[in-house]
C-alpha positions, -999 to 999 in steps of 0.1 A, spaced: 0 2 0 30 26 5 43 17 -25 11 24 -45 8 60 -25 43 65 -32 39 62 -74 6 83 -71 28 114 -55 50 112 -89 22 130 -105 20 160 -80 59 160 -72 63 166 -114 40 192 -117 50 209 -87 87 207 -101 80 221 -133 57 247 -123 80 259 -93 109 262 -113 93 275 -144 80 306 -123 116 311 -109 132 313 -142 106 337 -157 111 358 -126 146 363 -131 142 362 -169 113 385 -176 113 409 -147 150 419 -151 159 446 -174 195 435 -183 182 407 -195 161 431 -223 191 451 -226 218 423 -233 193 401 -261 189 439 -279 231 440 -276 234 406 -287 208 408 -320 224 436 -332 189 457 -325 207 486 -323 227 484 -361 197 468 -375 172 498 -363 200 523 -376 199 509 -409 162 512 -411 159 548 -403 185 555 -429 169 537 -454 135 557 -443 147 593 -431 153 608 -470 114 604 -469 108 615 -440 137 640 -435 124 652 -468 92 658 -453 102 674 -419 119 703 -438 98 704 -471 87 743 -467 123 756 -452 143 773 -480 183 764 -482 172 733 -472 173 704 -495 169 667 -485 200 650 -485 207 681 -457 175 670 -437 188 636 -439 221 645 -428 208 670 -398 184 641 -383 213 612 -387 235 634 -364 205 645 -343 196 610 -331 230 590 -341 226 551 -332 242 548 -295 211 576 -285 188 551 -297 204 523 -270 212 550 -241 175 558 -246 163 520 -248 184 508 -220 174 538 -200 136 533 -203 140 499 -199 153 507 -163 126 525 -158 93 505 -170 117 473 -148 114 491 -113 79 501 -121 69 466 -129 83 452 -98 64 484 -76 33 490 -65 30 525 -82 2 532 -105 16 555 -125 37 548 -152 63 575 -159 87 567 -191 110 598 -190 137 601 -225 160 630 -226 161 651 -253 184 681 -244 210 668 -263 193 661 -294 176 696 -291 210 712 -292 231 692 -319 197 699 -345 207 732 -337 242 731 -345 237 710 -369 207 727 -386 228 765 -384 263 745 -398 239 737 -429 219 769 -436 257 783 -432 271 763 -456 240 766 -482 248 805 -479 284 803 -485 279 782 -517 252 814 -530 261 837 -552 256 874 -546 224 887 -557 224 918 -589 200 941 -594 174 923 -608 182 894 -587 173 912 -556 145 927 -572 131 893 -582 140 879 -546 122 903 -525 91 896 -551 91 862 -537 91 866 -506 59 893 -514 40 866 -527 56 840 -508 28 816 -489 33 799 -458 27 762 -476 49 768 -501 86 764 -505 106 798 -515 140 790 -539 164 811 -532 191 812 -556 211 841 -548 221 858 -514 219 897 -507 252 914 -503 265 909 -467 247 882 -462 271 847 -452 261 830 -428 228 825 -402 233 853 -384 229 877 -414 195 859 -428 172 889 -410 188 908 -439 170 882 -466 136 893 -449 112 920 -450 107 936 -420 80 923 -398 80 889 -419 85 859 -399 122 843 -397 121 802 -402 153 797 -382 143 815 -351 107 799 -356 124 765 -354 147 779 -323 118 791 -305 98 760 -313 122 739 -297 127 759 -267 94 747 -259 100 713 -261 110 697 -229 143 683 -222 129 658 -210 102 643 -225 71 614 -206 66 594 -235 35 581 -217 19 614 -222 34 617 -254 13 584 -265 -19 596 -246 -21 628 -266 -16 608 -297 -43 585 -289 -65 619 -278 -63 628 -314 -74 592 -329 -104 600 -310 -107 635 -320 -108 625 -355 -132 592 -351 -158 614 -331 -154 649 -340 -147 655 -301 -143 690 -301 -129 693 -265 -97 682 -275 -74 704 -288 -57 698 -320 -17 691 -319 -1 723 -336 21 751 -322 -1 780 -305 -3 816 -306 33 811 -287 47 787 -307 45 762 -283 37 720 -283 20 727 -253 -3 697 -259 16 674 -274 40 675 -241 16 679 -214 -18 660 -205 -47 678 -209 -69 651 -189 -60 642 -153 -54 611 -146 -51 604 -185 -30 570 -199 -29 553 -231 -48 520 -229 -22 502 -232 -6 513 -192 -40 497 -183 -36 467 -196 4 463 -185 -13 470 -150 -32 442 -145 -5 422 -158 17 434 -131 -10 430 -105 -14 389 -123 25 387 -125 27 394 -88 -1 370 -74 15 343 -93 53 349 -86 43 354 -44 31 317 -51 65 303 -59 78 301 -25 43 280 -12 50 257 -47 87 252 -29 76 246 3 46 218 -11 75 203 -35 94 198 -1 70 183 18 57 159 -10 94 147 -14 95 143 25 66 119 26 75 98 -4 110 93 15 90 81 42 69 56 18 101 43 4 118 37 34 137 3 31 170 -13 21 194 7 3 189 -7 -29 156 -3 -26 159 32 -18 183 44 -45 155 24 -71 126 46 -60 144 80 -51 162 72 -86 127 63 -103 116 94 -92 137 119 -100 142 105 -137 103 105 -138 111 146 -130 139 154 -151 121 131 -180 88 142 -182 103 178 -175 124 178 -203 97 167 -229 69 196 -212 101 220 -217 105 209 -256 69 213 -260 63 244 -245 91 260 -257 78 253 -297 34 261 -286 52 292 -273 78 304 -299 47 296 -332 19 313 -309 44 347 -300 54 346 -335 17 345 -349 4 371 -323 40 401 -324 48 395 -364 11 406 -378 9 429 -408 23 432 -442 31 470 -441 66 475 -454 78 486 -423 64 453 -407 83 434 -429 116 452 -426 113 444 -382 98 408 -385 136 396 -389 150 410 -359 119 411 -343 118 375 -345 151 367 -331 145 389 -300 117 367 -292 136 335 -302 162 346 -278 136 358 -250 124 322 -250 155 304 -256 168 322 -220 132 314 -204 134 275 -210 177 268 -215 178 266 -179 146 238 -175 164 219 -200 194 222 -180 179 215 -152 153 184 -167 188 172 -181 207 172 -148 176 156 -125 176 129 -156 206 118 -154 211 121 -115 180 98 -118 194 76 -136 224 79 -116 207 63 -86 189 35 -106 225 21 -118 238 23 -82 209 6 -75 215 -21 -100 245 -25 -90 236 -35 -56 213 -55 -64 236 -76 -80 260 -73 -50 233 -89 -32 227 -115 -53 263 -126 -54 265 -122 -17 232 -146 -11 248 -176 -23 282 -174 0 258 -170 26 241 -202 21 273 -220 21 280 -213 53 
């Protein structure tokens, strides 16, 4: 009867061992920002992202500087590349990962992801001024007729049109002289850009920015007149974009993250109880199989080998299932950007899943080997005892 109950304990012991080990490893992998930093670095995500940005910037840069005189598309790309180099994305991503990890492991209600843009703002202005100076220096000096034509263009030019400047008035050699091109009282696009940059905070709260962008989509869908549009106000400020307009407002995904955090904290809090339960079951199992050394080694070896073998099979099965689910869930979409990022997003998912299951495979394999060793010792003891039995009969 004791042996029967001992066999029945195999199932809960295996289940609890696999569950506790999986949760323990999941906590160390998923709640540690260093895991994601290492994965991003190992998969050269920053280099691949830099290549993608380099490919997309000519289109984005041309649109961003479309109405600014003297700036050509290639200038726009160079300015933006200098403003946001690859190491900026690496430093920013790692900083955001640290902030998110601390929030996820805490009980704070508000999630703030602060991104420093103080240096990019400074670099942008420096490179913008440098580019304008280079373009001005390359322009020929206007003659009388060209000066008249230039003044006429300024008078007739509309804000949505980009005015071509083919020559420069005498004495205009760099940015500080640019006001000589503009008629009195006309807006100066150079200083306008500088004023706009000054109104952008040095530290952006990405959560507030995302929430405000969500509100813009809501405004388009429902024609909500209470939601202001994202555009410069009369003081050339982007206040609505960078400062939450609704008290306590947050993006929808933050609510989902908070729910996931709550569930994970509850689940991980049970790990200690699982280990205690496992220990109690093992002690009960040991009492049930008490007997000779050969019998003890056979029963304990069978248990450990079963734990290792079943866990090893479960690890491989769970890994393939989660990998299939993750790739199908996160790699949807047929647009060009999605097609570009699919290969390295897939590599990242594989790396994360490997980190989750590799320690489980190792632990399961070790348990299987230890169990087989115990069974081997049991077999050796059995045959050794069998050899000694005839000798005792002869005595």
